[in-house]
C-alpha positions as CSV (number, residue, x, y, z in Angstrom):
1,M,11.7,-6.0,-15.9
2,D,7.9,-5.3,-15.9
3,I,5.7,-4.3,-13.0
4,S,2.1,-5.1,-12.4
5,I,-0.1,-2.8,-10.2
6,I,-3.3,-4.3,-8.8
7,T,-6.2,-2.1,-7.5
8,P,-9.2,-3.7,-5.7
9,S,-12.2,-1.5,-6.3
10,F,-15.8,-1.1,-5.3
11,G,-17.9,2.1,-5.3
12,Q,-14.9,4.5,-5.3
13,L,-14.8,5.6,-8.9
14,D,-13.9,9.2,-8.1
15,W,-10.8,8.1,-6.1
16,L,-10.0,5.3,-8.6
17,K,-9.6,7.7,-11.5
18,L,-6.9,9.6,-9.5
19,C,-5.2,6.3,-8.7
20,I,-5.2,5.3,-12.3
21,A,-3.7,8.6,-13.4
22,S,-0.8,8.2,-10.9
23,V,0.1,4.9,-12.4
24,A,-0.4,5.9,-16.0
25,D,2.2,8.8,-15.9
26,Q,5.1,6.8,-14.5
27,G,7.2,7.3,-17.6
28,D,9.0,4.6,-19.6
29,V,8.8,1.8,-17.1
30,K,6.9,-1.2,-18.4
31,S,3.8,-1.5,-16.3
32,E,0.3,-2.9,-16.4
33,H,-2.5,-1.7,-14.1
34,I,-5.1,-4.4,-13.2
35,I,-8.4,-3.1,-11.7
36,Q,-10.4,-5.8,-9.8
37,D,-13.9,-4.2,-9.4
38,A,-16.6,-6.1,-7.5
39,G,-19.4,-4.5,-9.5
40,S,-19.5,-0.7,-8.9
41,A,-22.5,1.2,-10.3
42,N,-21.8,2.3,-13.9
43,I,-18.5,0.6,-13.9
44,E,-18.9,-0.9,-17.4
45,E,-19.5,2.4,-19.1
46,W,-16.9,4.1,-17.1
47,S,-14.3,1.4,-17.8
48,E,-14.8,1.6,-21.5
49,D,-14.0,5.3,-21.5
50,F,-10.9,4.8,-19.5
51,K,-9.5,1.9,-21.5
52,K,-9.6,4.1,-24.6
53,T,-7.0,6.5,-23.1
54,H,-5.0,4.1,-20.9
55,S,-3.4,1.3,-22.9
56,N,-1.8,-0.4,-19.9
57,L,-5.1,-0.6,-18.0
58,S,-7.3,-3.7,-17.7
59,I,-10.5,-3.7,-15.7
60,H,-12.0,-7.0,-14.6
61,I,-15.5,-6.8,-13.2
62,E,-15.9,-9.8,-10.9
63,K,-17.8,-10.5,-7.7
64,D,-15.3,-11.3,-4.9
65,S,-15.3,-12.0,-1.2
66,G,-13.5,-8.9,-0.2
67,M,-10.4,-6.8,-0.9
68,Y,-7.9,-9.6,-0.4
69,D,-9.7,-11.9,-2.7
70,A,-9.6,-9.1,-5.3
71,I,-5.9,-8.7,-4.8
72,N,-5.2,-12.4,-5.1
73,R,-7.2,-12.5,-8.3
74,G,-5.1,-9.6,-9.6
75,I,-1.9,-11.4,-8.7
76,L,-3.0,-14.5,-10.6
77,K,-3.7,-12.3,-13.7
78,A,-0.4,-10.3,-13.4
79,K,2.3,-10.7,-16.0
80,G,4.9,-8.4,-14.4
81,E,7.9,-9.8,-12.6
82,I,7.3,-7.2,-9.9
83,V,3.8,-6.8,-8.3
84,A,2.3,-4.3,-6.0
85,Y,-1.2,-3.3,-4.9
86,L,-2.6,0.2,-4.6
87,N,-6.0,1.0,-3.2
88,C,-8.4,3.5,-4.9
89,D,-7.6,6.2,-2.4
90,E,-3.8,5.8,-2.8
91,Q,-1.5,7.1,-5.5
92,Y,2.1,6.8,-6.7
93,L,4.4,9.8,-6.7
94,P,6.1,10.7,-10.0
95,G,8.8,8.4,-11.4
96,V,8.8,6.0,-8.5
97,L,8.1,2.8,-10.3
98,S,11.3,3.0,-12.4
99,K,13.2,3.4,-9.1
100,V,11.5,0.3,-7.7
101,V,12.3,-1.7,-10.8
102,N,15.9,-0.6,-10.8
103,Y,16.3,-1.6,-7.1
104,F,15.0,-5.1,-7.8
105,S,17.3,-5.3,-10.9
106,K,20.4,-4.4,-8.8
107,H,19.4,-6.6,-5.8
108,P,18.4,-10.1,-7.1
109,N,18.4,-11.4,-3.5
110,I,15.6,-9.1,-2.4
111,D,12.0,-10.4,-2.9
112,I,10.0,-7.7,-1.0
113,L,10.8,-4.0,-0.9
114,F,9.2,-1.6,1.5
115,A,9.3,2.2,0.9
116,D,7.9,5.4,2.6
117,M,4.5,7.1,2.2
118,V,2.8,10.4,2.6
119,V,-0.6,10.7,4.3
120,V,-2.8,13.4,2.8
121,D,-6.4,14.7,3.5
122,P,-9.2,14.4,0.9
123,E,-8.0,17.6,-0.7
124,G,-4.5,16.3,-1.1
125,K,-3.0,18.4,1.7
126,Y,-0.2,17.0,3.8
127,L,-1.1,15.4,7.2
128,C,2.0,13.4,8.1
129,H,4.3,10.8,6.7
130,R,5.3,7.2,7.5
131,K,8.8,5.7,6.9
132,A,9.2,2.0,6.5
133,L,11.1,-0.2,8.9
134,L,11.7,-3.9,8.4
135,P,8.9,-5.6,10.3
136,G,9.3,-7.7,13.4
137,K,7.2,-10.7,14.2
138,Y,6.1,-9.9,17.7
139,H,5.6,-6.2,17.1
140,T,3.3,-7.1,14.1
141,L,1.3,-9.4,16.5
142,V,0.8,-7.0,19.4
143,S,0.7,-3.5,17.8
144,S,-2.1,-1.9,15.9
145,N,0.4,-0.1,13.7
146,L,2.4,-2.0,11.0
147,A,6.1,-1.1,10.4
148,I,5.3,-0.8,6.7
149,S,2.8,0.8,4.4
150,T,1.0,-1.5,1.9
151,C,0.7,1.3,-0.7
152,A,4.6,1.4,-0.6
153,T,5.2,-2.3,-0.7
154,F,6.5,-4.1,-3.8
155,F,7.3,-7.8,-4.3
156,R,8.5,-10.4,-6.8
157,R,5.6,-12.4,-8.2
158,S,7.8,-15.5,-8.2
159,A,8.3,-15.2,-4.4
160,I,4.5,-15.0,-3.8
161,Q,4.0,-18.1,-5.9
162,S,6.8,-20.2,-4.6
163,H,6.1,-19.4,-0.9
164,N,2.3,-19.3,-1.3
165,L,2.2,-15.8,0.0
166,Y,-1.3,-15.0,-1.3
167,F,-3.5,-13.0,1.1
168,D,-5.8,-14.9,3.5
169,T,-9.3,-14.1,2.4
170,N,-10.7,-14.8,5.8
171,Y,-9.6,-11.3,6.7
172,K,-11.5,-8.4,5.3
173,V,-9.5,-5.4,6.6
174,I,-6.2,-6.2,8.3
175,G,-5.0,-9.1,6.2
176,D,-1.8,-7.2,5.6
177,G,-0.7,-7.9,9.2
178,E,-1.3,-11.7,8.9
179,W,0.5,-11.6,5.5
180,I,3.5,-9.9,7.1
181,L,3.8,-12.6,9.7
182,R,4.0,-15.3,7.0
183,V,6.5,-13.2,5.0
184,I,8.7,-13.1,8.1
185,D,8.4,-16.8,8.6
186,S,9.3,-17.5,5.0
187,K,12.7,-15.9,5.5
188,I,12.8,-14.4,2.0
189,G,14.9,-11.3,1.3
190,L,13.4,-8.0,2.6
191,A,14.7,-4.5,2.2
192,V,13.8,-0.8,2.7
193,L,13.9,1.8,0.0
194,R,14.3,5.1,1.8
195,E,12.1,7.1,-0.6
196,F,8.6,8.4,-0.6
197,T,6.8,6.4,-3.3
198,S,3.1,6.7,-2.4
199,T,0.4,8.7,-0.8
200,F,-2.5,7.4,1.3
201,T,-5.7,9.6,1.5
202,D,-7.2,9.7,5.0
203,T,-10.8,10.1,3.9
204,G,-12.2,9.6,7.4
205,V,-14.1,6.5,6.3
206,N,-11.1,4.2,5.6
207,L,-11.6,0.5,6.4
208,D,-9.1,0.6,9.3
209,L,-11.6,2.6,11.3
210,T,-14.5,0.1,11.0
211,P,-15.7,-2.1,13.8
212,N,-14.6,-5.1,11.7
213,A,-11.1,-3.8,11.7
214,F,-10.9,-3.5,15.5
215,R,-12.4,-7.0,15.8
216,E,-9.8,-8.5,13.4
217,K,-6.9,-6.7,15.2
218,A,-8.1,-8.2,18.5
219,N,-8.3,-11.7,16.9
220,L,-4.7,-11.3,15.6
221,L,-3.5,-10.1,19.0
222,A,-5.1,-13.2,20.6
223,T,-2.8,-15.4,18.5
224,A,0.4,-13.9,20.1
225,P,2.1,-15.9,22.8
226,L,1.1,-15.0,26.3
227,W,4.5,-13.5,27.1
228,A,4.3,-11.2,24.1
229,R,0.8,-9.9,25.1
230,I,2.1,-9.3,28.7
231,S,5.2,-7.6,27.3
232,R,3.2,-5.5,24.7
233,K,4.5,-2.1,26.0
234,A,8.1,-3.3,26.0
235,I,7.8,-4.6,22.4
236,V,6.2,-1.4,21.2
237,G,8.9,0.6,23.0
238,H,11.7,-1.5,21.4
239,Y,10.0,-0.8,18.0
240,R,10.0,2.9,18.6
241,L,13.7,2.8,19.6
242,R,14.5,1.0,16.4
243,R,12.6,3.7,14.5
244,L,14.6,6.4,16.4
245,L,18.0,4.7,15.6
246,A,17.0,4.3,12.0
247,G,16.3,8.0,11.7
248,T,12.7,7.5,10.6
249,Y,11.4,10.3,12.9
250,Y,13.4,12.9,11.1
251,Q,12.5,14.4,7.7
252,K,13.7,17.6,6.2
253,P,11.2,19.8,4.3
254,F,10.1,18.3,1.0
255,A,7.5,18.5,-1.8
256,Y,5.2,16.1,-3.5
257,E,2.8,16.1,-6.5
258,I,-0.5,14.2,-6.7
259,Y,-3.8,14.3,-8.5
260,T,-6.8,15.7,-6.6
261,K,-10.5,15.8,-7.2
262,A,-10.3,19.5,-7.7
263,Q,-7.6,19.0,-10.4
264,S,-7.7,15.5,-11.8
265,T,-6.0,16.1,-15.2
266,A,-2.6,17.2,-13.8
267,R,-0.5,16.7,-10.7
268,N,-0.8,19.3,-8.1
269,P,2.3,20.4,-6.2
270,F,2.3,20.5,-2.3
271,H,5.2,21.9,-0.2
272,V,5.8,20.5,3.3
273,P,7.8,23.0,5.4
274,R,7.3,21.2,8.7
275,P,7.1,17.4,8.2
276,T,5.7,15.4,11.1
277,V,5.1,11.8,12.0
278,R,2.2,12.8,14.2
279,W,-1.1,11.6,12.5
280,V,-4.0,13.9,13.4
281,R,-7.0,12.6,11.5
282,P,-9.0,15.3,9.7
283,N,-12.5,16.3,10.5
284,I,-14.5,15.1,7.5
């Protein structure tokens, strides 16, 4: 079973090379890494150098209408049975893709798999972590926080095609939330892999902090039924109770290894003696 990783890219080549490295060293799993770049400066020269040393890498330089258009283009090019997307400022942890592929092989009824992620600062240091929970429709509508992390989401390409679960390109920042709503309505098989598979870098300039993101979140909230908007606090409270009962607030000390700008040729180890779910954004 092959896996295809898609990375939408524009003007983030320093982060992109770390993302590429984290996919390239995943061991004997059969993978391809598709980069959809919208025309970054010096991308052609840069891509030629990288393709010489990364045989599973393909870089497609195409103008697009945003991140979700780039992801859709990548899905249409993908050959793997399993597909995922990883942004430039995100990485996979060592050996996780083989675990994902094995899970899908053993669970043919599961079409989308959600896993856990670690949030790091621009130097790769631990900030917090997020554990996945199966998403609920009304929580997704009324909350600004998704129950899942897109950098730790994996899906069967056949399910995307048969249920037309491509991303809505009208969204530029929070299309994941709208996508999750359609995933829930499709009633396909969903599951959680309780394992850290990915890291997300809080650079301080992530798209979810832009005015456009807040505007799109408000628009999505407006589509919720009136009762759900009125009951927003209760819905969020129920979601937090689900998290508590699922044990997602607890994590024993752990370690992770990622690439950093200071050391981009080998993974750097980080030990987390006091894990937390409290996300305090760094001062960049």
